[in-house]
PDB file of N, CA, C and O in Angstrom, chain B, residues numbered from 101:
ATOM      1  N   MET B 101     -30.570  26.870  19.476  1.00  0.00           N
ATOM      2  CA  MET B 101     -29.609  26.411  18.502  1.00  0.00           C
ATOM      3  C   MET B 101     -30.346  26.056  17.208  1.00  0.00           C
ATOM      4  O   MET B 101     -31.309  25.291  17.231  1.00  0.00           O
ATOM      5  N   ALA B 102     -29.915  26.586  16.135  1.00  0.00           N
ATOM      6  CA  ALA B 102     -30.574  26.361  14.857  1.00  0.00           C
ATOM      7  C   ALA B 102     -30.092  25.054  14.230  1.00  0.00           C
ATOM      8  O   ALA B 102     -28.909  24.717  14.292  1.00  0.00           O
ATOM      9  N   LYS B 103     -31.017  24.337  13.636  1.00  0.00           N
ATOM     10  CA  LYS B 103     -30.663  23.098  12.938  1.00  0.00           C
ATOM     11  C   LYS B 103     -30.198  23.436  11.536  1.00  0.00           C
ATOM     12  O   LYS B 103     -30.784  24.272  10.848  1.00  0.00           O
ATOM     13  N   THR B 104     -29.149  22.778  11.136  1.00  0.00           N
ATOM     14  CA  THR B 104     -28.666  22.955   9.773  1.00  0.00           C
ATOM     15  C   THR B 104     -28.797  21.635   9.039  1.00  0.00           C
ATOM     16  O   THR B 104     -28.600  20.572   9.627  1.00  0.00           O
ATOM     17  N   THR B 105     -29.117  21.694   7.801  1.00  0.00           N
ATOM     18  CA  THR B 105     -29.208  20.480   6.993  1.00  0.00           C
ATOM     19  C   THR B 105     -28.037  20.463   6.025  1.00  0.00           C
ATOM     20  O   THR B 105     -27.638  21.492   5.478  1.00  0.00           O
ATOM     21  N   ALA B 106     -27.509  19.292   5.835  1.00  0.00           N
ATOM     22  CA  ALA B 106     -26.363  19.139   4.933  1.00  0.00           C
ATOM     23  C   ALA B 106     -26.843  19.168   3.487  1.00  0.00           C
ATOM     24  O   ALA B 106     -27.865  18.575   3.141  1.00  0.00           O
ATOM     25  N   ALA B 107     -26.110  19.848   2.679  1.00  0.00           N
ATOM     26  CA  ALA B 107     -26.426  19.888   1.259  1.00  0.00           C
ATOM     27  C   ALA B 107     -26.027  18.554   0.629  1.00  0.00           C
ATOM     28  O   ALA B 107     -25.050  17.941   1.059  1.00  0.00           O
ATOM     29  N   PRO B 108     -26.756  18.103  -0.365  1.00  0.00           N
ATOM     30  CA  PRO B 108     -26.367  16.850  -1.029  1.00  0.00           C
ATOM     31  C   PRO B 108     -25.010  16.984  -1.692  1.00  0.00           C
ATOM     32  O   PRO B 108     -24.595  18.074  -2.085  1.00  0.00           O
ATOM     33  N   MET B 109     -24.328  15.856  -1.808  1.00  0.00           N
ATOM     34  CA  MET B 109     -23.000  15.875  -2.426  1.00  0.00           C
ATOM     35  C   MET B 109     -23.099  16.201  -3.905  1.00  0.00           C
ATOM     36  O   MET B 109     -24.034  15.797  -4.596  1.00  0.00           O
ATOM     37  N   THR B 110     -22.121  16.932  -4.360  1.00  0.00           N
ATOM     38  CA  THR B 110     -22.058  17.245  -5.786  1.00  0.00           C
ATOM     39  C   THR B 110     -21.374  16.106  -6.525  1.00  0.00           C
ATOM     40  O   THR B 110     -20.764  15.233  -5.908  1.00  0.00           O
ATOM     41  N   ALA B 111     -21.476  16.117  -7.828  1.00  0.00           N
ATOM     42  CA  ALA B 111     -20.821  15.093  -8.648  1.00  0.00           C
ATOM     43  C   ALA B 111     -19.307  15.141  -8.462  1.00  0.00           C
ATOM     44  O   ALA B 111     -18.644  14.104  -8.458  1.00  0.00           O
ATOM     45  N   GLU B 112     -18.765  16.345  -8.310  1.00  0.00           N
ATOM     46  CA  GLU B 112     -17.325  16.494  -8.111  1.00  0.00           C
ATOM     47  C   GLU B 112     -16.883  15.865  -6.785  1.00  0.00           C
ATOM     48  O   GLU B 112     -15.836  15.221  -6.725  1.00  0.00           O
ATOM     49  N   GLU B 113     -17.654  16.043  -5.753  1.00  0.00           N
ATOM     50  CA  GLU B 113     -17.319  15.449  -4.451  1.00  0.00           C
ATOM     51  C   GLU B 113     -17.397  13.933  -4.509  1.00  0.00           C
ATOM     52  O   GLU B 113     -16.554  13.247  -3.932  1.00  0.00           O
ATOM     53  N   ARG B 114     -18.396  13.404  -5.196  1.00  0.00           N
ATOM     54  CA  ARG B 114     -18.498  11.949  -5.347  1.00  0.00           C
ATOM     55  C   ARG B 114     -17.309  11.400  -6.127  1.00  0.00           C
ATOM     56  O   ARG B 114     -16.798  10.324  -5.814  1.00  0.00           O
ATOM     57  N   LYS B 115     -16.875  12.135  -7.135  1.00  0.00           N
ATOM     58  CA  LYS B 115     -15.724  11.706  -7.938  1.00  0.00           C
ATOM     59  C   LYS B 115     -14.454  11.677  -7.091  1.00  0.00           C
ATOM     60  O   LYS B 115     -13.648  10.755  -7.214  1.00  0.00           O
ATOM     61  N   VAL B 116     -14.271  12.678  -6.235  1.00  0.00           N
ATOM     62  CA  VAL B 116     -13.091  12.741  -5.369  1.00  0.00           C
ATOM     63  C   VAL B 116     -13.103  11.583  -4.371  1.00  0.00           C
ATOM     64  O   VAL B 116     -12.074  10.949  -4.139  1.00  0.00           O
ATOM     65  N   ILE B 117     -14.261  11.311  -3.787  1.00  0.00           N
ATOM     66  CA  ILE B 117     -14.366  10.207  -2.822  1.00  0.00           C
ATOM     67  C   ILE B 117     -14.101   8.869  -3.512  1.00  0.00           C
ATOM     68  O   ILE B 117     -13.409   8.015  -2.959  1.00  0.00           O
ATOM     69  N   PHE B 118     -14.640   8.684  -4.699  1.00  0.00           N
ATOM     70  CA  PHE B 118     -14.419   7.446  -5.441  1.00  0.00           C
ATOM     71  C   PHE B 118     -12.945   7.261  -5.782  1.00  0.00           C
ATOM     72  O   PHE B 118     -12.392   6.178  -5.589  1.00  0.00           O
ATOM     73  N   ALA B 119     -12.308   8.313  -6.287  1.00  0.00           N
ATOM     74  CA  ALA B 119     -10.886   8.222  -6.665  1.00  0.00           C
ATOM     75  C   ALA B 119     -10.015   7.950  -5.442  1.00  0.00           C
ATOM     76  O   ALA B 119      -9.079   7.153  -5.512  1.00  0.00           O
ATOM     77  N   SER B 120     -10.312   8.595  -4.339  1.00  0.00           N
ATOM     78  CA  SER B 120      -9.552   8.374  -3.108  1.00  0.00           C
ATOM     79  C   SER B 120      -9.714   6.940  -2.614  1.00  0.00           C
ATOM     80  O   SER B 120      -8.742   6.305  -2.204  1.00  0.00           O
ATOM     81  N   SER B 121     -10.932   6.441  -2.654  1.00  0.00           N
ATOM     82  CA  SER B 121     -11.190   5.064  -2.216  1.00  0.00           C
ATOM     83  C   SER B 121     -10.493   4.065  -3.125  1.00  0.00           C
ATOM     84  O   SER B 121      -9.925   3.081  -2.651  1.00  0.00           O
ATOM     85  N   LEU B 122     -10.532   4.312  -4.421  1.00  0.00           N
ATOM     86  CA  LEU B 122      -9.872   3.418  -5.365  1.00  0.00           C
ATOM     87  C   LEU B 122      -8.359   3.394  -5.141  1.00  0.00           C
ATOM     88  O   LEU B 122      -7.738   2.332  -5.194  1.00  0.00           O
ATOM     89  N   GLY B 123      -7.773   4.556  -4.894  1.00  0.00           N
ATOM     90  CA  GLY B 123      -6.344   4.620  -4.609  1.00  0.00           C
ATOM     91  C   GLY B 123      -5.978   3.845  -3.353  1.00  0.00           C
ATOM     92  O   GLY B 123      -4.943   3.180  -3.308  1.00  0.00           O
ATOM     93  N   THR B 124      -6.821   3.931  -2.339  1.00  0.00           N
ATOM     94  CA  THR B 124      -6.576   3.200  -1.099  1.00  0.00           C
ATOM     95  C   THR B 124      -6.653   1.695  -1.331  1.00  0.00           C
ATOM     96  O   THR B 124      -5.835   0.944  -0.800  1.00  0.00           O
ATOM     97  N   VAL B 125      -7.625   1.253  -2.114  1.00  0.00           N
ATOM     98  CA  VAL B 125      -7.756  -0.178  -2.422  1.00  0.00           C
ATOM     99  C   VAL B 125      -6.510  -0.677  -3.149  1.00  0.00           C
ATOM    100  O   VAL B 125      -5.987  -1.740  -2.815  1.00  0.00           O
ATOM    101  N   PHE B 126      -6.031   0.074  -4.137  1.00  0.00           N
ATOM    102  CA  PHE B 126      -4.828  -0.336  -4.862  1.00  0.00           C
ATOM    103  C   PHE B 126      -3.614  -0.396  -3.937  1.00  0.00           C
ATOM    104  O   PHE B 126      -2.790  -1.303  -4.049  1.00  0.00           O
ATOM    105  N   GLU B 127      -3.509   0.556  -3.038  1.00  0.00           N
ATOM    106  CA  GLU B 127      -2.368   0.570  -2.119  1.00  0.00           C
ATOM    107  C   GLU B 127      -2.400  -0.641  -1.188  1.00  0.00           C
ATOM    108  O   GLU B 127      -1.367  -1.271  -0.964  1.00  0.00           O
ATOM    109  N   TRP B 128      -3.567  -0.974  -0.646  1.00  0.00           N
ATOM    110  CA  TRP B 128      -3.664  -2.137   0.227  1.00  0.00           C
ATOM    111  C   TRP B 128      -3.410  -3.428  -0.547  1.00  0.00           C
ATOM    112  O   TRP B 128      -2.822  -4.367  -0.011  1.00  0.00           O
ATOM    113  N   TYR B 129      -3.850  -3.480  -1.804  1.00  0.00           N
ATOM    114  CA  TYR B 129      -3.577  -4.656  -2.628  1.00  0.00           C
ATOM    115  C   TYR B 129      -2.073  -4.801  -2.860  1.00  0.00           C
ATOM    116  O   TYR B 129      -1.548  -5.915  -2.854  1.00  0.00           O
ATOM    117  N   ASP B 130      -1.386  -3.688  -3.065  1.00  0.00           N
ATOM    118  CA  ASP B 130       0.058  -3.695  -3.234  1.00  0.00           C
ATOM    119  C   ASP B 130       0.740  -4.238  -1.973  1.00  0.00           C
ATOM    120  O   ASP B 130       1.660  -5.050  -2.068  1.00  0.00           O
ATOM    121  N   PHE B 131       0.297  -3.797  -0.807  1.00  0.00           N
ATOM    122  CA  PHE B 131       0.862  -4.314   0.444  1.00  0.00           C
ATOM    123  C   PHE B 131       0.578  -5.799   0.603  1.00  0.00           C
ATOM    124  O   PHE B 131       1.426  -6.543   1.096  1.00  0.00           O
ATOM    125  N   TYR B 132      -0.605  -6.238   0.192  1.00  0.00           N
ATOM    126  CA  TYR B 132      -0.943  -7.664   0.265  1.00  0.00           C
ATOM    127  C   TYR B 132      -0.011  -8.478  -0.626  1.00  0.00           C
ATOM    128  O   TYR B 132       0.518  -9.504  -0.197  1.00  0.00           O
ATOM    129  N   LEU B 133       0.193  -8.028  -1.862  1.00  0.00           N
ATOM    130  CA  LEU B 133       1.099  -8.742  -2.768  1.00  0.00           C
ATOM    131  C   LEU B 133       2.514  -8.779  -2.220  1.00  0.00           C
ATOM    132  O   LEU B 133       3.178  -9.814  -2.266  1.00  0.00           O
ATOM    133  N   TYR B 134       2.973  -7.648  -1.702  1.00  0.00           N
ATOM    134  CA  TYR B 134       4.320  -7.609  -1.140  1.00  0.00           C
ATOM    135  C   TYR B 134       4.448  -8.608   0.006  1.00  0.00           C
ATOM    136  O   TYR B 134       5.404  -9.382   0.058  1.00  0.00           O
ATOM    137  N   GLY B 135       3.486  -8.590   0.917  1.00  0.00           N
ATOM    138  CA  GLY B 135       3.552  -9.503   2.058  1.00  0.00           C
ATOM    139  C   GLY B 135       3.483 -10.958   1.651  1.00  0.00           C
ATOM    140  O   GLY B 135       4.143 -11.809   2.247  1.00  0.00           O
ATOM    141  N   SER B 136       2.686 -11.244   0.636  1.00  0.00           N
ATOM    142  CA  SER B 136       2.534 -12.627   0.185  1.00  0.00           C
ATOM    143  C   SER B 136       3.770 -13.137  -0.555  1.00  0.00           C
ATOM    144  O   SER B 136       4.119 -14.313  -0.445  1.00  0.00           O
ATOM    145  N   LEU B 137       4.417 -12.278  -1.288  1.00  0.00           N
ATOM    146  CA  LEU B 137       5.531 -12.707  -2.136  1.00  0.00           C
ATOM    147  C   LEU B 137       6.906 -12.342  -1.593  1.00  0.00           C
ATOM    148  O   LEU B 137       7.911 -12.661  -2.228  1.00  0.00           O
ATOM    149  N   ALA B 138       6.982 -11.689  -0.447  1.00  0.00           N
ATOM    150  CA  ALA B 138       8.269 -11.216   0.073  1.00  0.00           C
ATOM    151  C   ALA B 138       9.264 -12.348   0.280  1.00  0.00           C
ATOM    152  O   ALA B 138      10.430 -12.225  -0.095  1.00  0.00           O
ATOM    153  N   ALA B 139       8.821 -13.435   0.867  1.00  0.00           N
ATOM    154  CA  ALA B 139       9.747 -14.539   1.141  1.00  0.00           C
ATOM    155  C   ALA B 139      10.260 -15.167  -0.153  1.00  0.00           C
ATOM    156  O   ALA B 139      11.427 -15.550  -0.238  1.00  0.00           O
ATOM    157  N   ILE B 140       9.395 -15.272  -1.154  1.00  0.00           N
ATOM    158  CA  ILE B 140       9.796 -15.874  -2.427  1.00  0.00           C
ATOM    159  C   ILE B 140      10.769 -14.961  -3.171  1.00  0.00           C
ATOM    160  O   ILE B 140      11.795 -15.413  -3.679  1.00  0.00           O
ATOM    161  N   ILE B 141      10.440 -13.689  -3.229  1.00  0.00           N
ATOM    162  CA  ILE B 141      11.300 -12.740  -3.940  1.00  0.00           C
ATOM    163  C   ILE B 141      12.634 -12.572  -3.215  1.00  0.00           C
ATOM    164  O   ILE B 141      13.673 -12.418  -3.858  1.00  0.00           O
ATOM    165  N   ALA B 142      12.612 -12.601  -1.885  1.00  0.00           N
ATOM    166  CA  ALA B 142      13.849 -12.444  -1.106  1.00  0.00           C
ATOM    167  C   ALA B 142      14.847 -13.555  -1.438  1.00  0.00           C
ATOM    168  O   ALA B 142      16.052 -13.311  -1.501  1.00  0.00           O
ATOM    169  N   LYS B 143      14.350 -14.765  -1.648  1.00  0.00           N
ATOM    170  CA  LYS B 143      15.241 -15.873  -1.999  1.00  0.00           C
ATOM    171  C   LYS B 143      15.924 -15.634  -3.347  1.00  0.00           C
ATOM    172  O   LYS B 143      17.066 -16.047  -3.550  1.00  0.00           O
ATOM    173  N   GLN B 144      15.224 -14.969  -4.264  1.00  0.00           N
ATOM    174  CA  GLN B 144      15.789 -14.707  -5.589  1.00  0.00           C
ATOM    175  C   GLN B 144      16.830 -13.580  -5.551  1.00  0.00           C
ATOM    176  O   GLN B 144      17.861 -13.666  -6.219  1.00  0.00           O
ATOM    177  N   PHE B 145      16.564 -12.536  -4.779  1.00  0.00           N
ATOM    178  CA  PHE B 145      17.471 -11.398  -4.707  1.00  0.00           C
ATOM    179  C   PHE B 145      18.703 -11.691  -3.858  1.00  0.00           C
ATOM    180  O   PHE B 145      19.801 -11.235  -4.177  1.00  0.00           O
ATOM    181  N   PHE B 146      18.526 -12.440  -2.792  1.00  0.00           N
ATOM    182  CA  PHE B 146      19.612 -12.723  -1.848  1.00  0.00           C
ATOM    183  C   PHE B 146      19.826 -14.231  -1.738  1.00  0.00           C
ATOM    184  O   PHE B 146      19.658 -14.816  -0.668  1.00  0.00           O
ATOM    185  N   ALA B 147      20.191 -14.839  -2.838  1.00  0.00           N
ATOM    186  CA  ALA B 147      20.305 -16.298  -2.902  1.00  0.00           C
ATOM    187  C   ALA B 147      21.412 -16.841  -1.995  1.00  0.00           C
ATOM    188  O   ALA B 147      21.312 -17.979  -1.537  1.00  0.00           O
ATOM    189  N   GLY B 148      22.455 -16.071  -1.726  1.00  0.00           N
ATOM    190  CA  GLY B 148      23.572 -16.560  -0.930  1.00  0.00           C
ATOM    191  C   GLY B 148      23.361 -16.481   0.569  1.00  0.00           C
ATOM    192  O   GLY B 148      24.215 -16.944   1.326  1.00  0.00           O
ATOM    193  N   LEU B 149      22.267 -15.916   1.020  1.00  0.00           N
ATOM    194  CA  LEU B 149      22.020 -15.733   2.451  1.00  0.00           C
ATOM    195  C   LEU B 149      20.970 -16.719   2.959  1.00  0.00           C
ATOM    196  O   LEU B 149      20.219 -17.310   2.184  1.00  0.00           O
ATOM    197  N   ASP B 150      20.939 -16.879   4.279  1.00  0.00           N
ATOM    198  CA  ASP B 150      19.889 -17.720   4.857  1.00  0.00           C
ATOM    199  C   ASP B 150      18.541 -16.995   4.726  1.00  0.00           C
ATOM    200  O   ASP B 150      18.497 -15.809   4.400  1.00  0.00           O
ATOM    201  N   ALA B 151      17.457 -17.712   4.980  1.00  0.00           N
ATOM    202  CA  ALA B 151      16.113 -17.173   4.734  1.00  0.00           C
ATOM    203  C   ALA B 151      15.827 -15.916   5.561  1.00  0.00           C
ATOM    204  O   ALA B 151      15.235 -14.966   5.048  1.00  0.00           O
ATOM    205  N   GLY B 152      16.238 -15.898   6.824  1.00  0.00           N
ATOM    206  CA  GLY B 152      15.979 -14.737   7.681  1.00  0.00           C
ATOM    207  C   GLY B 152      16.717 -13.491   7.221  1.00  0.00           C
ATOM    208  O   GLY B 152      16.146 -12.402   7.174  1.00  0.00           O
ATOM    209  N   SER B 153      17.985 -13.657   6.882  1.00  0.00           N
ATOM    210  CA  SER B 153      18.776 -12.521   6.412  1.00  0.00           C
ATOM    211  C   SER B 153      18.287 -12.021   5.060  1.00  0.00           C
ATOM    212  O   SER B 153      18.279 -10.817   4.803  1.00  0.00           O
ATOM    213  N   ALA B 154      17.883 -12.941   4.204  1.00  0.00           N
ATOM    214  CA  ALA B 154      17.361 -12.555   2.894  1.00  0.00           C
ATOM    215  C   ALA B 154      16.077 -11.741   3.061  1.00  0.00           C
ATOM    216  O   ALA B 154      15.880 -10.738   2.375  1.00  0.00           O
ATOM    217  N   TYR B 155      15.219 -12.171   3.959  1.00  0.00           N
ATOM    218  CA  TYR B 155      13.965 -11.453   4.202  1.00  0.00           C
ATOM    219  C   TYR B 155      14.226 -10.053   4.763  1.00  0.00           C
ATOM    220  O   TYR B 155      13.580  -9.084   4.363  1.00  0.00           O
ATOM    221  N   LYS B 156      15.175  -9.959   5.687  1.00  0.00           N
ATOM    222  CA  LYS B 156      15.531  -8.649   6.250  1.00  0.00           C
ATOM    223  C   LYS B 156      16.112  -7.732   5.172  1.00  0.00           C
ATOM    224  O   LYS B 156      15.782  -6.547   5.119  1.00  0.00           O
ATOM    225  N   GLY B 157      16.962  -8.271   4.326  1.00  0.00           N
ATOM    226  CA  GLY B 157      17.544  -7.483   3.250  1.00  0.00           C
ATOM    227  C   GLY B 157      16.492  -7.002   2.265  1.00  0.00           C
ATOM    228  O   GLY B 157      16.553  -5.870   1.785  1.00  0.00           O
ATOM    229  N   PHE B 158      15.532  -7.857   1.966  1.00  0.00           N
ATOM    230  CA  PHE B 158      14.467  -7.466   1.052  1.00  0.00           C
ATOM    231  C   PHE B 158      13.595  -6.384   1.666  1.00  0.00           C
ATOM    232  O   PHE B 158      13.169  -5.464   0.968  1.00  0.00           O
ATOM    233  N   ASN B 159      13.324  -6.482   2.959  1.00  0.00           N
ATOM    234  CA  ASN B 159      12.552  -5.440   3.637  1.00  0.00           C
ATOM    235  C   ASN B 159      13.296  -4.108   3.622  1.00  0.00           C
ATOM    236  O   ASN B 159      12.674  -3.054   3.488  1.00  0.00           O
ATOM    237  N   GLN B 160      14.605  -4.145   3.758  1.00  0.00           N
ATOM    238  CA  GLN B 160      15.380  -2.908   3.707  1.00  0.00           C
ATOM    239  C   GLN B 160      15.329  -2.283   2.314  1.00  0.00           C
ATOM    240  O   GLN B 160      15.253  -1.061   2.191  1.00  0.00           O
ATOM    241  N   LEU B 161      15.369  -3.097   1.275  1.00  0.00           N
ATOM    242  CA  LEU B 161      15.229  -2.565  -0.084  1.00  0.00           C
ATOM    243  C   LEU B 161      13.854  -1.936  -0.290  1.00  0.00           C
ATOM    244  O   LEU B 161      13.730  -0.879  -0.910  1.00  0.00           O
ATOM    245  N   PHE B 162      12.831  -2.592   0.231  1.00  0.00           N
ATOM    246  CA  PHE B 162      11.473  -2.059   0.121  1.00  0.00           C
ATOM    247  C   PHE B 162      11.365  -0.722   0.846  1.00  0.00           C
ATOM    248  O   PHE B 162      10.740   0.213   0.346  1.00  0.00           O
ATOM    249  N   GLU B 163      11.971  -0.637   2.017  1.00  0.00           N
ATOM    250  CA  GLU B 163      11.950   0.609   2.797  1.00  0.00           C
ATOM    251  C   GLU B 163      12.678   1.724   2.061  1.00  0.00           C
ATOM    252  O   GLU B 163      12.224   2.867   2.080  1.00  0.00           O
ATOM    253  N   LEU B 164      13.788   1.421   1.417  1.00  0.00           N
ATOM    254  CA  LEU B 164      14.511   2.440   0.657  1.00  0.00           C
ATOM    255  C   LEU B 164      13.644   2.989  -0.482  1.00  0.00           C
ATOM    256  O   LEU B 164      13.688   4.183  -0.777  1.00  0.00           O
ATOM    257  N   ASN B 165      12.870   2.129  -1.111  1.00  0.00           N
ATOM    258  CA  ASN B 165      11.985   2.581  -2.184  1.00  0.00           C
ATOM    259  C   ASN B 165      10.906   3.512  -1.680  1.00  0.00           C
ATOM    260  O   ASN B 165      10.554   4.476  -2.360  1.00  0.00           O
ATOM    261  N   ILE B 166      10.375   3.245  -0.505  1.00  0.00           N
ATOM    262  CA  ILE B 166       9.282   4.052   0.035  1.00  0.00           C
ATOM    263  C   ILE B 166       9.799   5.397   0.513  1.00  0.00           C
ATOM    264  O   ILE B 166       9.176   6.424   0.244  1.00  0.00           O
ATOM    265  N   TYR B 167      10.923   5.416   1.214  1.00  0.00           N
ATOM    266  CA  TYR B 167      11.389   6.620   1.886  1.00  0.00           C
ATOM    267  C   TYR B 167      12.509   7.358   1.172  1.00  0.00           C
ATOM    268  O   TYR B 167      13.235   8.123   1.807  1.00  0.00           O
ATOM    269  N   LYS B 168      12.669   7.153  -0.119  1.00  0.00           N
ATOM    270  CA  LYS B 168      13.750   7.848  -0.818  1.00  0.00           C
ATOM    271  C   LYS B 168      13.398   9.258  -1.158  1.00  0.00           C
ATOM    272  O   LYS B 168      14.209   9.972  -1.749  1.00  0.00           O
TER     273      LYS B 168
END
């Protein structure tokens, strides 16, 4: 079996990996903000409902945004 050596990464490949990693970091930060502020924002959007129903309603709005 012949040994093969990997070629060093090109500048273009490093740029793609960096951009992909940065996008992932931003997405996880977005999920963190949503999770941290969901209860507070739910009270503002669904002021007439109890806390549990408001949270469920806010999650449904978030889901509609993602899967539209």
